[in-house]
C-alpha positions in Angstrom: -29.6 -33.4 -16.8 -32.4 -31.9 -18.9 -31.9 -28.1 -19.3 -34.0 -25.7 -21.2 -32.9 -24.3 -24.6 -32.6 -20.9 -23.1 -29.9 -22.2 -20.8 -28.0 -23.6 -23.8 -28.2 -20.1 -25.5 -26.7 -18.7 -22.3 -23.9 -21.2 -22.4 -23.3 -20.2 -26.0 -23.0 -16.5 -24.9 -20.5 -17.6 -22.2 -18.6 -19.7 -24.8 -18.5 -16.7 -27.2 -17.0 -14.5 -24.5 -14.5 -17.2 -23.5 -13.4 -17.8 -27.1 -13.0 -14.1 -27.7 -10.9 -13.8 -24.5 -8.7 -16.7 -25.4 -8.3 -15.6 -29.0 -7.4 -12.0 -27.8 -4.7 -13.3 -25.6 -3.1 -14.7 -28.8 -3.7 -12.0 -31.3 -2.9 -9.1 -28.9 0.7 -10.4 -28.9 1.1 -9.3 -32.5 2.5 -5.9 -33.4 0.2 -3.2 -34.8 1.9 -3.8 -38.2 1.2 -7.6 -38.0 -2.5 -6.9 -37.2 -2.9 -4.9 -40.3 -0.7 -7.0 -42.6 -2.6 -8.4 -45.6 -3.6 -12.0 -45.2 -5.8 -14.5 -47.1 -9.4 -14.4 -45.7 -12.8 -12.9 -46.2 -11.5 -9.6 -44.7 -7.9 -8.7 -45.7 -6.4 -8.4 -42.2 -6.8 -9.7 -38.6 -7.6 -6.2 -37.5 -10.4 -5.8 -40.0 -11.9 -9.2 -39.2 -11.9 -8.4 -35.4 -13.5 -5.0 -36.0 -16.2 -6.7 -38.2 -17.0 -9.1 -35.4 -17.4 -6.2 -33.0 -19.5 -4.0 -35.2 -21.9 -6.9 -36.0 -22.1 -7.7 -32.3 -23.0 -4.1 -31.7 -25.8 -4.2 -34.2 -27.4 -7.5 -33.1 -27.0 -7.0 -29.3 -28.5 -3.5 -29.7 -31.5 -5.0 -31.5 -32.0 -7.7 -28.9 -31.7 -5.2 -26.0 -34.2 -2.8 -27.7 -36.7 -5.6 -28.2 -36.3 -6.7 -24.6 -36.9 -3.1 -23.3 -39.9 -2.7 -25.6 -38.1 0.1 -27.5 -38.4 0.8 -31.2 -35.7 -0.7 -33.5 -32.6 1.6 -33.9 -33.7 4.1 -36.6 -30.3 3.8 -38.5 -28.7 0.4 -38.4 -25.8 1.7 -40.5 -24.6 3.7 -37.5 -22.8 0.6 -36.3 -20.8 0.4 -39.5 -20.0 4.1 -40.1 -16.4 3.2 -39.6 -15.1 -0.1 -40.9 -12.4 -0.1 -38.2 -13.8 1.7 -35.1 -11.1 0.4 -32.8 -7.7 1.3 -34.1 -5.8 0.2 -31.0 -5.6 -3.5 -29.9 -6.4 -2.6 -26.3 -9.5 -0.7 -27.3 -10.6 -3.6 -29.4 -10.2 -6.1 -26.6 -12.1 -3.8 -24.2 -15.0 -3.1 -26.5 -15.4 -6.8 -27.5 -15.4 -7.8 -23.8 -18.0 -5.2 -23.1 -20.4 -6.3 -25.8 -19.8 -10.0 -24.8 -20.9 -9.1 -21.2 -24.0 -7.4 -22.6 -24.9 -10.5 -24.6 -24.4 -12.7 -21.5 -26.7 -10.4 -19.5 -29.3 -10.5 -22.3 -29.2 -14.3 -22.3 -29.4 -14.6 -18.5 -32.9 -13.2 -18.5 -34.3 -15.4 -21.3 -36.7 -18.2 -20.8 -37.9 -20.8 -23.4 -41.3 -19.2 -23.5 -39.8 -16.0 -24.8 -37.6 -17.4 -27.6 -40.3 -16.8 -30.2 -40.5 -13.1 -29.5 -39.7 -11.1 -32.7 -36.7 -8.8 -32.9 -36.7 -6.2 -35.7 -33.7 -4.5 -37.3 -34.7 -1.5 -39.4 -32.7 -2.3 -42.5 -33.9 -1.0 -45.9 -36.1 -4.1 -45.9 -36.8 -4.6 -42.2 -35.5 -7.8 -40.8 -37.9 -9.6 -38.4 -36.5 -12.7 -36.7 -37.3 -14.6 -33.5 -34.9 -14.2 -30.6 -33.9 -17.9 -31.1 -33.1 -17.4 -34.8 -31.3 -14.1 -34.3 -29.2 -15.5 -31.4 -28.4 -18.6 -33.4 -27.3 -16.4 -36.4 -25.2 -14.2 -34.1 -23.4 -17.2 -32.5 -22.7 -18.7 -36.0 -21.5 -15.4 -37.3 -19.0 -15.0 -34.4 -17.7 -18.6 -34.8 -17.3 -18.2 -38.5 -15.2 -15.1 -38.3 -13.3 -16.1 -35.2 -12.3 -19.2 -37.2 -10.9 -16.9 -39.9 -8.8 -15.0 -37.3 -7.6 -18.4 -35.9 -6.5 -19.4 -39.4 -4.8 -16.1 -40.1 -2.8 -16.5 -36.8 -1.3 -19.6 -38.4 0.6 -17.3 -40.7 2.2 -15.5 -37.7 4.7 -16.5 -35.0 1.8 -16.8 -32.5 0.2 -20.2 -32.1 -3.5 -20.1 -32.6 -5.3 -21.2 -29.3 -7.7 -24.1 -28.9 -11.2 -22.7 -29.1 -13.2 -25.9 -28.7 -12.6 -26.8 -25.1 -15.7 -25.2 -23.6 -18.6 -27.7 -23.4 -17.1 -31.0 -22.4 -17.1 -31.6 -18.6 -13.9 -33.6 -18.8 -12.1 -30.5 -20.3 -12.8 -28.1 -17.4 -9.1 -28.1 -16.4 -8.3 -26.8 -19.9 -10.4 -23.7 -19.4 -9.8 -23.2 -15.7 -7.1 -20.5 -16.1 -9.3 -18.5 -18.5 -12.3 -18.9 -16.2 -10.2 -17.6 -13.3 -9.2 -14.6 -15.4 -12.8 -14.0 -16.3 -14.1 -14.5 -12.8 -16.3 -17.5 -13.8 -16.8 -20.9 -12.3 -18.1 -24.1 -13.8 -21.1 -23.9 -11.5 -21.9 -20.4 -12.7 -22.3 -21.6 -16.3 -23.5 -25.2 -15.9 -25.3 -25.1 -12.6 -24.7 -27.1 -9.5 
């Protein structure tokens, strides 16, 4: 089946939400002390890494939504980073990540290939201007990169890191069926009839 690139980006948004959901089921079993325990990675703790993923998602999804609405870029992009760890409690972090994941899915649902070249601006000190396609590609790569770090850090705990690569292959639908049921999704919702 030949599907447009915009549909692939939508499946990436779903994959992102699914991976965050599956990973959260693992890391949320850790105690508060284990979440903030020093570990070897780019950020020093699982908690700090998860908060970084969240704050960057807030920045990029806000920029994408503003461009879609025809609004000016956020006047202060640093507002998303005013607190390094905006979510102190695990439950709050799970909730906020799931919320921004749903916003990203909603954004990608409305996209069409003809719109992928539209320019999104982030008002950094030197303004960043990227096409929707490039910004979304960067965002997905950023999420995968840091989720991988959380996955690796989980290896140093008693919690087994979950598989995060069972999303795209048709023959692995049974491996994600339980998560899809928890999320209220179906294979047809994501892949079409």
